[in-house]
N, C-alpha and C positions, 0 to 999 in steps of 0.2 A: 576441946570438940573437935574435930578433925576435917577440912574441907578437901574436896575429892573433886580431880578433874582431869578427863581422858587424858593420856599422853601426847595425842594428837591434836586436840584441843591447845594444848600447852602450847605446843611446839608453833601451830600457826600465829597465838599472840604474840609469840615471842619474834618470830618471820615479820611480823605486822609492825611492831617497834623498831625492828633493826632492817630497814628498807634499804638503809645506806653500807649496813656493812661494818657499823664501826660503832657497833653497841657492847657495854659490858654488862655482868648481871651479879649480881648477890644477892644474898639474902639480907634485907633489916628489917626488924621488928617484926620478923614472921612473913614477912613479903618479899616477893622476886622481887629488887628493884632494878632497873636499865637505864644507861647513864652512857655517853660517850666519854665522859670523864670516871673512872671506874669508881674514885671518891665522892660524884656528886650525883649521883641519878635524878632522873628527869621523869621517867615513869617507873607504873609499878603493874605487876598482875593481881586484878583485885579476884582471888579465887572463888567468892561467896558470889560473884555474877559473872565470871568469867569473860571480864572483860579486862582494857589498859584504862589506868586512870593515871593523872597526875601525881607526882611523887611530892608530898610534903611531908615530913616527917611530925611537925602538928597540926597537922589538918587530916581529919578521916578523910579520905579519897571520893570522890562520886563517880559514878561509871561515864566518860566520856568518847572513846573512842571505841569500835568494838569493827571486829573485820569481820568477812562474809559471815553469813549465817553457815553454823555446820554442826552439827548434831550426830555425825557421826561418818562409817565410812560406806558408800555408796561403789555398788559396781551393774554392770547387765552384760548381758551373752548375746550374739547376735550371729547365728548359724553354727553357736561353738565355742566362737572365738569373745573371749572375757574383757572387758576393760574397767578400769578401778577408776573412781571419781571421789571426792572429798567434800560433796556440797551437791543439793538437791541441782542446784544452779548446772554443774557444770556436768551431771546424769541425764539434767534433761538436753543439753547443747549436745553431748557426745553421742548422747542414741540419737536426737535428731540429724545430725552428719552423717552417724554408721548407716540409719536405715537410707537416709537418701542416695551417698554410694551403694547401697544394696542395689534399690531399687530407683532409679532418676525419675524424675518428675513426683515421689511421694511429698514432697513439700507443698507444689504448685496444690495438689490436691488435699492437704492439710491446712492450706492458709485458707480455701473457702471456708472451711466450718469455725462458726461463731457462734458458739452454744447462748451468751448472755453479752456480758460487756467487753468481753475481749475473745483476740483468738490469739494462737499462739504461736505463729510464724506469719509471716509475710513481705514483702518486697519494700514495701514501705511502711516504715516506723511507724508514722503516724495512724497508719490500717490498724495497728494491736491493740489501743485501748480507744475507749469512747472520749475518754478523757486527755485532754492533751497534756495535763499532769502527770498523768500515770506513764504516758510515752517520755517526758521526759526523767523518769524515775525509773523506768524499768523496763527499757526495749535496751536490747544489746546486742548490739553484733555476734550473727549465729557464721554465716560463712559469705562469701563474697555476693553479692546483691539478697542476700538473706537478714533478717530481723526476727528476734525472739524475745516471747516475753519471761523476763526471771522471778517474779516474783510471785510460787506455786509454793504451794504445801505439798506434802507427798500425798495426798490423795490427788489434789490435782495434777500432778507432776505423772502418777502413774495414770490417770485416764487420758493426758494427752497421749503418752507413750502408748497406749493401747488404740488410740486413734490412729496416730502416723502409721502402726503397724498394718490396721486393719486399710490405710490409704497405700500402702506400699504391698500387700496382700502378703504379708507375714502372721503365721498363726504363736499368738503370745501365750508363752507356758512353753513351745513348743521349739520356732525358730527364737523368737526374741524372748529373754527373762531380764530380769532388775529383782535388786536386793528389796525390792518394794513388793512382791506380790507375782509378778505374774514375767 
């Protein structure tokens, strides 16, 4: 039985393993194995869980290292200019920066919106989430002076981008579109 993985996901896994740029890859026992020494792999790509695992020929591996969440290729278009992204996080961040560039002050307006326990942008990262643990895990720099929350589903990302468009006076589906549906 064949196990399938998208080429972009495989590339992402290999790049994650090959941070220093000195890894070699080989096929061993049906796995893509990687290591600095071509004859002694240290990690392998486990296609069944789409993750990097320690390579041990005598032990069935368990997933331990996962790259950032990625389930496909994403894009957004603002005023006819298209940008491509590899993750929801990057789509959200790039879109928010583009919207702010187009309509300065949009992030200030968006920062005032807090539907339940989180807001999407803030000048103070501790204001993103009600829980300090979430702040430490899911707050990331967006641009100078701004932070954003990076743990969002596709639906949450779409909703936040619609709110950002409203703050900027952009029409979703016309001035601003994404691969997420608007």
